[in-house]
C-alpha positions as YAML, in Angstrom:
chain: A
units: angstrom
residues:
- id: 1
  name: MET
  ca: [-1.51, 3.87, 12.00]
- id: 2
  name: ILE
  ca: [1.87, 3.43, 12.46]
- id: 3
  name: ASP
  ca: [4.62, 6.25, 10.82]
- id: 4
  name: ILE
  ca: [7.70, 3.75, 9.29]
- id: 5
  name: PRO
  ca: [10.25, 6.37, 7.30]
- id: 6
  name: ALA
  ca: [11.10, 3.94, 4.15]
- id: 7
  name: GLN
  ca: [15.30, 4.00, 4.51]
- id: 8
  name: GLY
  ca: [17.80, 5.33, 1.95]
- id: 9
  name: GLY
  ca: [15.02, 8.04, 1.44]
- id: 10
  name: SER
  ca: [14.15, 6.51, -1.93]
- id: 11
  name: PRO
  ca: [11.01, 8.44, -2.95]
- id: 12
  name: VAL
  ca: [10.40, 5.31, -4.58]
- id: 13
  name: LEU
  ca: [10.51, 3.71, -1.58]
- id: 14
  name: ASP
  ca: [8.88, 6.25, 0.37]
- id: 15
  name: GLU
  ca: [5.98, 5.94, -1.43]
- id: 16
  name: ALA
  ca: [5.06, 2.97, -1.57]
- id: 17
  name: ALA
  ca: [4.89, 2.53, 2.49]
- id: 18
  name: ARG
  ca: [2.75, 5.31, 1.71]
- id: 19
  name: GLU
  ca: [0.58, 3.14, -0.41]
- id: 20
  name: LEU
  ca: [0.87, 0.39, 2.18]
- id: 21
  name: GLN
  ca: [-0.80, 1.79, 5.05]
- id: 22
  name: ALA
  ca: [-3.42, 3.53, 3.29]
- id: 23
  name: ALA
  ca: [-4.37, 0.12, 2.18]
- id: 24
  name: GLN
  ca: [-4.37, -1.00, 5.81]
- id: 25
  name: HIS
  ca: [-6.57, 2.08, 6.79]
- id: 26
  name: ASP
  ca: [-9.09, 0.79, 4.09]
- id: 27
  name: ALA
  ca: [-8.81, -2.64, 4.72]
- id: 28
  name: ARG
  ca: [-9.46, -2.08, 9.00]
- id: 29
  name: VAL
  ca: [-12.64, -0.19, 7.13]
- id: 30
  name: ALA
  ca: [-13.50, -2.53, 5.05]
- id: 31
  name: PHE
  ca: [-13.16, -5.30, 8.21]
- id: 32
  name: ASP
  ca: [-15.36, -2.59, 10.83]
- id: 33
  name: CYS
  ca: [-17.83, -2.31, 8.32]
- id: 34
  name: ILE
  ca: [-18.61, -5.75, 7.82]
- id: 35
  name: ALA
  ca: [-18.92, -6.03, 11.53]
- id: 36
  name: LEU
  ca: [-21.15, -3.38, 11.31]
- id: 37
  name: GLY
  ca: [-23.06, -5.07, 8.52]
- id: 38
  name: ASP
  ca: [-22.63, -2.44, 5.99]
- id: 39
  name: PHE
  ca: [-21.50, -5.24, 3.28]
- id: 40
  name: ASP
  ca: [-21.79, -2.03, 0.49]
- id: 41
  name: ARG
  ca: [-19.59, -0.26, 2.28]
- id: 42
  name: ALA
  ca: [-16.87, -3.00, 3.17]
- id: 43
  name: HIS
  ca: [-16.51, -3.65, -0.30]
- id: 44
  name: THR
  ca: [-15.85, -0.69, -1.42]
- id: 45
  name: HIS
  ca: [-12.68, 0.34, 0.81]
- id: 46
  name: ALA
  ca: [-12.83, -4.15, 0.46]
- id: 47
  name: LEU
  ca: [-11.19, -2.92, -3.81]
- id: 48
  name: THR
  ca: [-9.79, -0.07, -2.48]
- id: 49
  name: ALA
  ca: [-7.37, -1.35, -0.16]
- id: 50
  name: ALA
  ca: [-6.80, -3.72, -2.79]
- id: 51
  name: SER
  ca: [-5.95, -0.41, -6.17]
- id: 52
  name: THR
  ca: [-4.14, -0.10, -3.19]
- id: 53
  name: ALA
  ca: [-1.44, -2.60, -2.77]
- id: 54
  name: THR
  ca: [-1.26, -3.32, -6.60]
- id: 55
  name: ARG
  ca: [0.24, 0.35, -6.66]
- id: 56
  name: ALA
  ca: [2.44, -0.79, -3.59]
- id: 57
  name: VAL
  ca: [3.56, -3.51, -5.60]
- id: 58
  name: THR
  ca: [3.98, -1.25, -9.08]
- id: 59
  name: ALA
  ca: [6.48, 0.82, -6.84]
- id: 60
  name: LEU
  ca: [8.11, -2.16, -5.28]
- id: 61
  name: ALA
  ca: [8.98, -3.64, -8.36]
- id: 62
  name: ALA
  ca: [9.96, 0.40, -9.31]
- id: 63
  name: ALA
  ca: [12.43, 0.80, -6.46]
- id: 64
  name: LEU
  ca: [13.36, -2.96, -7.39]
- id: 65
  name: ALA
  ca: [14.45, -1.82, -11.09]
- id: 66
  name: GLU
  ca: [16.81, 0.68, -9.66]
- id: 67
  name: VAL
  ca: [18.42, -0.91, -7.79]
- id: 68
  name: GLY
  ca: [19.18, -3.28, -10.22]
- id: 69
  name: GLN
  ca: [20.67, -0.32, -12.10]
- id: 70
  name: ALA
  ca: [22.25, 0.85, -9.52]
- id: 71
  name: THR
  ca: [23.98, -2.63, -8.99]
- id: 72
  name: GLY
  ca: [24.76, -3.37, -12.41]
- id: 73
  name: ARG
  ca: [22.03, -6.54, -12.31]
...
């Protein structure tokens, strides 16, 4: 997994980056489980990846709102 720090040191962007990395990991595990024929575990990890990606989207929306408030938009 690649560790990519958010630019500008925003805690909200840092959280979004962490959530996306977690989603990437769970998606990879799901992919590997499918290849191994473990469909129940693949399903579990796919659901986890989806919910983690949703949390990343929420964090990014919060970051956009912060930027909008800072710029007066």
